[in-house]
C-alpha positions as CSV (number, residue, x, y, z in Angstrom):
1,M,136.8,101.3,99.4
2,S,133.8,99.4,100.9
3,L,130.5,101.1,101.8
4,K,129.7,98.1,104.1
5,H,130.4,98.0,107.9
6,F,129.8,95.7,110.8
7,F,128.4,98.2,112.7
8,P,125.3,99.7,110.7
9,N,126.0,103.1,112.5
10,T,128.3,105.0,114.6
11,E,126.2,104.8,117.8
12,G,128.2,103.6,120.7
13,I,131.2,102.6,118.4
14,V,133.6,105.2,120.0
15,L,133.1,104.1,123.5
16,R,133.5,100.2,122.5
17,A,136.9,101.2,120.7
18,L,138.2,103.1,123.7
19,N,137.2,100.1,126.0
20,S,139.2,97.9,123.8
21,L,142.1,100.1,124.0
22,V,142.1,100.4,127.8
23,A,141.3,96.7,128.2
24,R,144.5,95.6,126.5
25,N,146.8,98.3,127.9
26,P,146.5,98.3,131.8
27,Q,148.5,101.4,132.3
28,L,145.6,103.3,130.7
29,E,142.2,104.4,132.3
30,L,139.1,105.5,130.7
31,D,136.7,108.0,131.9
32,E,133.7,106.7,130.1
33,A,131.3,109.6,130.7
34,E,133.6,111.9,129.0
35,R,135.5,109.5,126.6
36,V,139.0,110.5,128.1
37,V,141.9,107.9,127.9
38,Y,144.5,108.9,130.5
39,S,147.8,107.4,131.9
40,K,147.6,105.9,135.4
41,T,151.3,106.4,135.6
42,H,151.4,110.2,134.8
43,D,153.6,112.2,137.1
44,Q,152.1,115.2,138.5
45,S,155.4,116.8,138.7
46,K,155.8,116.8,135.0
47,V,154.1,118.7,132.2
48,S,150.7,117.2,131.0
49,L,150.2,117.0,127.5
50,V,146.7,116.7,126.4
51,S,145.4,116.2,122.9
52,G,142.2,114.8,121.0
53,G,139.9,115.6,118.3
54,G,137.0,113.9,116.6
55,S,136.9,110.0,116.3
56,G,137.5,108.2,113.0
57,H,141.1,108.8,113.2
58,E,142.3,106.1,115.4
59,P,144.9,105.3,116.6
60,A,145.1,109.2,116.9
61,W,144.9,110.4,119.7
62,S,143.9,107.9,122.5
63,G,146.4,105.5,121.0
64,Y,149.4,108.0,121.9
65,V,148.6,108.1,125.7
66,G,151.6,106.9,127.7
67,D,154.7,107.7,129.4
68,G,156.8,109.9,126.9
69,M,153.7,111.2,125.0
70,L,150.5,112.2,125.9
71,A,149.1,112.3,129.5
72,A,145.6,112.3,128.2
73,A,143.4,112.3,125.1
74,V,139.7,113.1,124.6
75,S,137.5,111.6,121.7
76,G,134.6,113.5,120.2
77,E,132.1,111.7,117.9
78,V,133.1,110.6,114.5
79,F,134.8,113.5,112.7
80,A,133.3,116.1,115.4
81,S,135.4,117.9,117.8
82,P,135.1,116.8,121.6
83,A,133.0,119.2,123.8
84,T,134.6,121.6,126.2
85,K,133.3,119.6,128.9
86,Q,135.2,116.6,127.8
87,I,138.3,118.7,127.4
88,M,138.2,120.0,131.1
89,A,137.6,116.3,132.4
90,A,141.0,115.4,130.5
91,I,142.7,118.3,132.1
92,K,141.4,117.2,135.4
93,N,142.4,113.6,135.2
94,V,146.0,114.5,134.6
95,P,146.8,117.4,137.1
96,S,150.3,118.9,136.7
97,D,152.1,121.2,139.1
98,A,154.4,122.1,136.0
99,G,151.5,123.0,133.7
100,V,149.2,121.7,131.0
101,I,149.8,121.8,127.2
102,L,146.9,121.5,125.0
103,C,148.1,120.0,121.6
104,I,145.4,120.6,119.0
105,T,145.1,120.0,115.0
106,N,144.1,123.4,113.4
107,Y,140.4,122.9,112.8
108,T,137.6,125.1,113.8
109,G,135.6,122.9,116.3
110,D,139.0,122.0,118.0
111,N,140.3,125.5,118.1
112,L,137.1,126.8,119.8
113,H,136.5,123.9,122.2
114,F,140.1,123.5,123.2
115,G,140.3,127.2,123.4
116,L,137.3,127.7,125.8
117,A,138.8,124.9,127.8
118,R,142.1,126.8,128.4
119,E,140.4,129.9,129.4
120,K,138.1,128.2,131.9
121,A,141.4,126.4,133.3
122,L,143.3,129.8,133.2
123,G,140.4,131.2,135.2
124,M,140.9,128.5,137.9
125,G,144.4,129.6,138.3
126,Q,146.0,126.7,136.2
127,K,149.0,127.0,134.0
128,V,147.8,126.1,130.6
129,G,149.5,126.6,127.1
130,F,148.4,126.0,123.6
131,L,150.2,124.3,120.8
132,R,148.3,124.5,117.4
133,M,149.5,122.0,115.2
134,A,149.2,122.7,111.5
135,E,151.6,121.6,108.7
136,D,149.4,120.7,105.5
137,V,150.9,122.2,102.4
138,A,148.2,121.0,100.0
139,L,146.1,124.2,100.4
140,G,148.7,127.1,99.8
141,R,149.0,130.5,101.7
142,K,146.2,132.1,99.9
143,Q,143.5,129.3,100.7
144,T,144.5,129.3,104.3
145,E,145.3,132.9,105.2
146,N,142.2,133.0,107.2
147,L,142.0,129.7,109.0
148,G,145.6,128.5,108.7
149,R,147.2,125.3,107.6
150,R,145.3,121.9,108.4
151,G,146.8,119.6,110.9
152,L,147.7,116.2,109.7
153,A,149.7,113.3,110.7
154,G,153.0,115.5,111.1
155,N,151.6,116.3,114.4
156,M,152.8,113.0,115.5
157,F,156.4,114.6,115.8
158,I,155.4,117.1,118.2
159,L,153.6,114.6,120.4
160,K,156.6,112.3,120.4
161,L,159.3,115.1,120.9
162,V,157.4,117.2,123.4
163,G,156.2,114.1,125.2
164,A,159.6,112.9,125.7
165,A,160.9,116.2,126.8
166,S,158.0,116.2,129.4
167,Q,159.1,112.8,130.5
168,Q,162.7,114.0,131.1
169,S,161.2,116.8,133.2
170,W,161.8,119.7,131.0
171,T,160.1,123.0,132.0
172,F,156.8,124.1,130.7
173,E,158.4,127.1,128.8
174,R,161.0,124.5,127.2
175,C,158.4,122.2,126.1
176,I,156.2,125.0,124.7
177,K,159.4,126.3,122.8
178,L,160.2,122.8,121.3
179,G,156.6,122.3,120.3
180,Q,156.5,125.5,118.4
181,A,159.9,124.8,116.7
182,T,158.9,121.4,115.7
183,N,155.6,122.6,114.2
184,D,157.6,125.3,112.2
185,Q,159.8,122.4,110.6
186,L,156.9,120.0,109.4
187,V,155.2,119.8,105.9
188,T,152.8,117.3,105.0
189,I,150.9,116.4,101.8
190,G,148.2,113.5,101.4
191,S,146.7,111.6,98.6
192,S,143.9,109.1,98.1
193,L,142.2,106.7,95.8
194,D,138.7,107.5,97.1
195,H,137.0,109.2,100.2
196,C,136.2,107.3,103.3
197,H,132.8,106.1,104.3
198,I,131.0,106.8,107.5
199,P,128.6,104.3,108.6
200,E,124.8,105.2,107.9
201,R,125.7,108.3,106.1
202,E,125.4,109.0,102.3
203,H,128.7,108.3,100.5
204,H,130.4,111.3,98.9
205,D,130.8,111.4,95.1
206,A,133.2,108.6,94.4
207,V,136.7,109.2,92.8
208,P,136.7,107.8,89.3
209,D,138.5,104.4,89.0
210,D,141.1,105.8,86.9
211,A,142.0,108.8,89.1
212,C,143.3,109.9,92.7
213,V,143.1,113.0,94.5
214,L,146.1,115.0,95.5
215,G,145.8,117.0,98.7
216,M,143.3,114.9,100.2
217,G,142.4,115.7,103.9
218,I,141.4,113.4,106.8
219,H,137.5,114.6,107.0
220,N,136.2,113.9,103.5
221,E,136.9,117.5,102.5
222,P,137.9,117.8,99.0
223,G,141.3,117.8,98.1
224,L,143.5,120.2,95.8
225,H,142.7,118.4,92.6
226,T,142.0,115.0,91.0
227,I,144.8,113.4,88.8
228,S,143.5,111.6,85.8
229,P,144.5,109.3,84.2
230,M,145.7,107.6,87.5
231,P,149.6,108.1,87.5
232,S,152.3,105.8,88.4
233,A,153.3,105.5,92.0
234,E,156.4,107.1,91.2
235,K,154.8,110.1,89.2
236,L,152.4,110.6,92.1
237,V,155.2,110.7,94.7
238,D,157.1,113.0,92.5
239,Q,154.2,115.5,92.3
240,M,153.7,115.3,96.2
241,L,157.4,115.8,97.0
242,A,157.4,118.9,94.5
243,M,154.6,120.3,96.7
244,L,156.7,119.7,100.0
245,L,160.1,120.9,98.6
246,D,159.8,123.3,95.6
247,M,161.1,126.5,96.9
248,N,160.1,128.2,93.7
249,D,156.3,127.6,94.6
250,S,155.7,131.0,96.4
251,D,152.1,129.8,97.7
252,R,153.5,126.7,99.3
253,A,157.3,126.9,100.0
254,F,156.8,126.8,103.8
255,L,159.9,124.9,104.5
256,E,163.4,124.9,103.2
257,F,165.6,121.9,103.5
258,K,169.4,122.3,102.9
259,S,171.8,119.7,101.7
260,K,173.4,118.8,105.2
261,D,169.9,119.1,107.2
262,E,169.0,115.8,109.1
263,V,165.6,114.8,107.9
264,A,162.8,112.4,109.5
265,L,160.3,111.0,107.1
266,L,156.7,109.7,108.3
267,I,154.6,107.9,106.0
268,N,150.9,107.8,107.3
269,S,148.2,105.3,106.0
270,F,144.7,106.6,106.0
271,G,143.3,103.4,107.1
272,G,142.2,101.8,104.0
273,L,145.5,101.3,102.1
274,S,147.2,97.9,102.6
275,T,150.3,97.6,104.5
276,L,151.9,96.2,101.4
277,E,151.2,99.1,99.3
278,T,151.9,101.6,102.2
279,E,155.5,100.1,102.6
280,A,155.9,100.1,98.8
281,M,155.2,103.9,98.6
282,T,157.5,104.4,101.3
283,S,160.2,102.7,99.3
284,V,159.3,104.9,96.2
285,T,159.5,108.1,98.5
286,L,162.8,107.2,99.8
287,S,164.2,106.7,96.4
288,Q,162.7,109.9,94.9
289,L,164.0,111.9,97.9
290,E,167.4,110.8,97.4
291,N,167.6,110.8,93.7
292,G,165.6,114.0,93.1
293,Y,166.5,116.0,96.3
294,S,169.8,114.5,97.9
295,I,167.7,114.0,100.9
296,K,168.4,110.6,103.0
297,P,166.2,110.6,106.0
298,C,167.9,109.5,109.3
299,R,164.7,108.5,110.7
300,I,161.9,106.7,108.9
301,F,158.3,106.2,110.5
302,V,155.6,104.2,108.7
303,S,152.2,103.0,110.3
304,M,148.5,104.3,110.6
305,F,149.3,107.2,112.7
306,E,146.1,109.6,112.0
307,T,143.6,107.8,109.7
308,S,140.5,108.9,108.1
309,L,138.2,105.8,108.7
310,N,138.7,103.5,105.6
311,A,140.1,105.9,103.3
312,P,142.3,104.2,100.9
313,G,145.2,106.9,100.8
314,F,148.5,108.0,102.5
315,S,150.4,111.1,103.5
316,I,154.0,112.0,103.3
317,T,155.5,114.1,106.1
318,L,158.9,115.6,106.2
319,C,160.5,117.0,109.2
320,N,163.7,119.1,109.4
321,L,165.3,118.0,112.5
322,T,168.3,120.5,112.0
323,G,165.8,123.3,111.9
324,I,164.2,122.0,115.1
325,A,167.6,121.8,116.8
326,N,168.5,125.4,115.6
327,S,165.4,126.9,116.7
328,A,165.0,125.2,120.2
329,E,168.7,125.7,120.9
330,L,169.6,122.1,121.1
331,S,172.0,119.7,119.7
332,M,171.0,117.2,117.1
333,S,171.9,114.5,119.4
334,E,169.5,116.0,122.0
335,I,166.7,115.8,119.3
336,L,167.6,112.1,118.3
337,T,167.4,111.1,122.0
338,L,164.0,112.6,122.5
339,L,162.8,110.9,119.0
340,D,164.2,107.6,119.7
341,S,163.3,107.6,123.5
342,P,160.9,104.7,124.7
343,T,157.3,105.3,125.2
344,S,154.6,103.1,126.7
345,A,151.9,104.8,124.1
346,P,150.5,101.7,122.5
347,A,150.1,103.2,118.8
348,W,153.8,104.7,118.5
349,P,155.7,102.3,116.4
350,K,158.8,100.5,117.8
351,N,161.9,101.1,115.9
352,G,165.6,100.0,116.2
353,Y,167.5,103.3,115.9
354,A,168.5,103.2,119.5
355,Y,170.2,99.8,118.7
356,A,171.3,101.1,115.1
357,E,175.0,101.6,116.3
358,N,175.4,97.9,117.5
359,A,173.6,96.6,114.4
360,E,176.0,98.4,112.1
361,K,179.0,96.9,114.0
362,A,177.3,93.4,113.6
363,S,176.9,93.8,110.0
364,S,180.4,95.0,109.2
365,S,182.0,92.0,110.6
366,E,182.8,89.2,108.2
367,K,180.6,86.1,108.7
368,K,181.5,83.0,106.7
369,S,178.7,80.5,105.8
370,P,179.2,77.2,107.0
371,V,177.2,75.7,104.1
372,A,179.0,75.1,100.8
373,S,177.2,76.7,97.8
374,R,176.0,74.4,95.1
375,S,178.5,75.5,92.6
376,E,181.2,74.3,95.0
377,K,179.5,70.9,95.6
378,S,178.8,70.3,91.9
379,A,182.5,70.9,91.0
380,S,183.2,67.2,92.2
381,D,179.8,65.9,91.6
382,Q,178.5,66.1,88.1
383,G,176.3,63.0,87.9
384,P,175.5,61.1,84.6
385,K,176.0,62.8,81.5
386,V,172.9,63.7,79.3
387,D,172.5,65.1,75.8
388,P,172.5,69.0,76.3
389,K,170.3,69.6,73.0
390,T,167.9,67.0,74.3
391,I,167.6,68.2,77.9
392,E,167.3,71.7,76.9
393,R,164.7,71.2,74.4
394,A,162.7,69.1,76.9
395,L,162.8,71.9,79.6
396,R,162.0,74.8,77.0
397,Q,158.9,72.8,75.9
398,A,157.9,72.0,79.3
399,C,158.1,75.8,80.4
400,N,156.8,77.3,77.6
401,A,153.8,75.0,77.8
402,A,153.1,75.9,81.3
403,I,153.5,79.8,80.6
404,E,151.1,79.4,77.8
405,A,148.7,77.8,80.0
406,E,149.0,80.8,82.6
407,P,145.6,82.4,81.9
408,D,143.7,79.0,82.4
409,I,145.7,78.3,85.6
410,T,144.9,81.8,86.9
411,K,141.2,81.6,86.0
412,Y,140.9,78.2,87.7
413,D,142.6,79.5,90.9
414,I,140.5,82.5,91.0
415,V,137.3,80.4,91.3
416,M,138.8,78.3,94.1
417,G,141.7,80.2,95.6
418,D,143.5,83.6,95.6
419,G,144.5,83.7,91.9
420,D,148.3,83.6,92.5
421,C,149.0,80.1,91.1
422,G,149.3,81.3,87.6
423,D,152.0,84.0,88.7
424,A,153.8,81.3,90.6
425,V,153.9,78.9,87.7
426,V,155.2,81.7,85.3
427,G,157.8,82.8,88.0
428,M,159.2,79.2,88.2
429,C,159.3,78.6,84.4
430,S,160.8,81.9,83.7
431,G,163.5,81.5,86.0
432,I,164.4,78.2,84.4
433,L,164.3,79.8,80.8
434,S,166.6,82.4,81.9
435,K,169.2,79.8,83.0
436,L,168.7,78.0,79.9
437,D,169.4,81.1,78.1
438,S,172.6,81.4,80.0
439,G,173.8,78.1,78.7
440,L,173.0,76.1,81.7
441,C,172.9,72.7,79.6
442,S,175.9,73.1,77.7
443,S,177.9,70.9,80.0
444,G,175.6,68.2,79.9
445,S,175.9,67.6,83.7
446,L,172.6,66.4,85.0
447,F,173.2,67.4,88.6
448,E,174.3,71.0,87.5
449,I,171.1,71.2,85.4
450,L,168.6,69.9,88.2
451,D,170.4,72.0,90.9
452,A,169.7,75.0,88.8
453,V,165.9,74.0,88.3
454,E,165.7,73.5,92.0
455,E,167.0,77.0,92.5
456,S,164.5,78.5,90.4
457,V,161.6,76.6,92.1
458,E,162.7,77.7,95.6
459,E,162.7,81.2,94.8
460,I,158.9,81.1,94.5
461,G,156.7,81.3,97.5
462,G,153.4,79.7,98.1
463,S,152.5,76.3,98.7
464,L,152.9,75.2,95.3
465,G,156.5,76.4,95.1
466,A,157.3,74.6,98.4
467,I,155.7,71.3,97.3
468,I,157.5,71.2,94.0
469,G,160.7,72.3,95.7
470,I,160.7,69.6,98.3
471,T,159.9,67.0,95.2
472,V,162.7,68.2,93.1
473,A,165.3,68.5,96.0
474,A,164.5,65.1,97.3
475,F,164.6,63.7,93.8
476,I,168.0,65.1,93.2
477,A,169.4,63.9,96.7
478,N,168.2,60.2,96.1
479,L,169.6,60.4,92.6
480,R,172.8,61.4,93.9
481,Q,172.8,58.7,96.4
482,Q,172.3,56.0,93.7
483,C,175.1,57.4,91.5
484,A,177.4,57.5,94.3
485,S,177.0,53.9,95.0
486,D,177.2,53.1,91.4
487,S,179.7,55.4,89.4
488,S,178.7,53.6,86.2
489,S,175.1,54.5,86.5
490,T,173.6,55.9,83.3
491,M,170.3,57.9,83.3
492,S,167.4,55.9,82.6
493,A,163.6,55.8,83.2
494,K,164.1,53.1,85.9
495,L,166.8,55.2,87.9
496,A,164.4,58.2,87.4
497,G,161.5,56.2,88.7
498,T,163.3,54.9,91.9
499,S,164.3,58.5,92.8
500,A,160.8,59.8,92.1
501,G,159.4,57.2,94.4
502,A,161.7,57.9,97.2
503,A,161.1,61.8,96.5
504,L,157.4,61.1,96.8
505,E,157.6,59.4,100.2
506,N,159.8,62.3,101.5
507,L,157.2,64.8,100.3
508,K,154.5,62.9,102.2
509,T,156.3,63.7,105.6
510,Y,155.6,67.4,104.9
511,T,152.0,67.5,103.8
512,G,149.0,65.4,104.5
513,A,147.5,66.0,101.2
514,R,147.0,62.7,99.1
515,V,145.0,61.7,96.1
516,G,141.6,63.1,96.1
517,G,142.3,66.2,98.2
518,R,142.2,68.6,95.1
519,T,145.8,69.6,95.2
520,V,148.9,69.3,93.1
521,M,149.3,66.0,94.9
522,D,146.6,64.4,92.7
523,A,149.0,64.9,89.6
524,L,152.3,64.2,91.5
525,I,151.4,61.1,93.2
526,P,150.2,59.0,90.3
527,F,153.1,60.3,88.2
528,C,155.7,59.3,90.7
529,E,154.2,55.9,91.6
530,T,153.7,54.8,87.8
531,L,157.1,55.9,87.0
532,Q,158.6,54.1,89.8
533,A,156.4,50.9,89.0
534,D,156.6,51.0,85.2
535,A,159.8,52.8,84.4
536,D,157.6,54.4,81.6
537,L,157.6,58.3,81.2
538,G,154.6,58.2,78.9
539,K,152.5,56.1,81.3
540,A,153.7,58.3,84.2
541,V,152.5,61.4,82.4
542,A,149.4,59.9,81.3
543,A,148.6,59.2,85.1
544,A,149.4,62.7,86.1
545,E,147.1,64.1,83.4
546,K,144.3,61.6,84.6
547,G,144.8,62.7,88.1
548,A,144.7,66.4,87.3
549,N,141.4,65.9,85.2
550,S,139.9,64.0,88.0
551,T,140.1,67.2,90.3
552,A,137.4,69.0,88.4
553,N,134.1,69.2,90.4
554,M,136.1,67.6,93.4
555,A,135.8,69.2,96.8
556,A,138.9,70.8,98.3
557,K,140.1,69.3,101.4
558,F,143.6,71.4,101.8
559,G,144.8,74.8,101.2
560,R,142.7,77.8,100.8
561,A,140.2,76.1,98.4
562,S,139.1,74.2,101.4
563,Y,137.8,77.4,103.2
564,I,135.3,78.5,100.5
565,G,132.3,76.8,101.7
566,D,129.2,76.8,99.7
567,K,131.1,78.6,96.8
568,A,132.1,75.3,95.7
569,D,128.7,73.8,95.0
570,G,128.1,72.8,91.4
571,E,130.7,72.5,88.7
572,T,134.2,73.6,89.5
573,P,137.4,73.6,87.4
574,P,140.4,71.2,87.7
575,D,143.0,72.2,90.6
576,P,145.3,74.9,89.1
577,G,148.4,73.3,90.8
578,A,147.6,69.7,89.5
579,W,146.6,71.3,86.0
580,A,150.0,73.1,85.8
581,A,152.1,69.9,87.0
582,A,150.4,67.7,84.3
583,I,151.0,70.4,81.3
584,F,154.8,70.8,82.5
585,L,155.3,67.2,82.7
586,K,153.5,66.5,79.3
587,G,155.9,69.3,77.6
588,L,158.9,67.6,79.2
589,Q,157.9,64.2,77.7
590,N,157.3,65.8,74.2
591,G,160.7,67.5,74.4
592,L,162.5,64.2,75.4
593,E,160.8,61.9,72.8
594,Q,161.1,64.5,69.9
595,S,163.7,63.2,67.6
């Protein structure tokens, strides 16, 4: 978690953020003086939903202003409740003949200021309701008996369901009843790797590197307890779900989920956790829910819903939709319709649930691929026969040599790139070795072997995988053409050289990288050109090694390494892709020449 910020303090930052939101959403308007975002399209005949709180939780709550959710949202300073004056301005900007509902997270400042605003509005003769949103389970009944549970990201379900009901012109009373029923059917638990950092403020005591906090809130307040050593993702989620679902925990058994209940899951990133990890934690959560509790959510929402600046954490919310339907006297179809209904609120994630039925119909229909599989093609097209032992030995030595070089390859790539080249090389080579272990070479069919090698290469992403994949695929295609025109062809260095030359020309149409660019091409180009010219594998491999070595201290012209600027000054290692290619080719040569 970084302590650095582009803005050295929070002065003016909230208003800048709100101006950005409104600038890209023309259906919204900003009352700058009071930091209120409101909907230009709000219908005065419908119930007005107003929410808000301290800033630093974006997109909450201004991001949820729009038809089908909030009519207005008010923003305080970072982690500070908005003032009563601001809340009154929000109510004034979205007048309603049906009534106004103030939706607040259960924190002291929000309770007081929104409460005062409500009393003032009531005194003016307005119809104003209060929905206190509180669903955290980390702090049990004993710790929260005076203040009540904290409001976390589960409140999004209240804003979405009640907002959709308002859009459908539900009465004030029905909206209040639905909101209360929804809050009663929510449980949330959070965890974080560290606290967030507020610009220009002293940082909290850092969470140790080998630990995480269970029950973390969204204002840097302490969590329930620190878990050390750091648990696996599966073990962490297991503990979190136990706090949500264990009915034997008398302090936290706030909500029961029965076997036939329809459940919605919401995973919220605290702002500093990558989307990749957030989605992966979602996958772990879904697996644990199904395997441990026989719960398979009918709706899944994953996003940064209610953040804590840059905190590297997340929360899990479970919503019992069946419980809401029962309490609010609604059918499950009505609940799902409200949840799935469209909204113009910019921060609510789009989903395909409304189209799920059509998608299921499409996926259930049988579709036949017009492209024949490699196995179907290779049955009538085996190519030249090769000695099974020799080709397997050569491929094994090449793969093992490249895998053994992974530490150096990764080290070189960290210096000049993003550090993933070593993993890519290991992935390719491991795939090939796996196929060799399955008896790939036993038939002695060259094309079958090369096709399998190409399959292993194409399974690896990244530019290196693509370049090698194109080269191998083009090599195979040209070799097939040569063998088709001369069925008596036998495998030779000359035949391989001709195909290598053709493959190189084909590859050049997809990349502008050439010798001197500090890429894998510094090894591939001399290898292919030498093999084509001299029909000598030893000379070609030597040329590849020379080309790879020449990339040391060479300025990069292609790929991520070309973006690093002055980091490249001074001595730099060889290009990792070129180095890996040279090592693989040398291993292949050694295996083929070994008697």
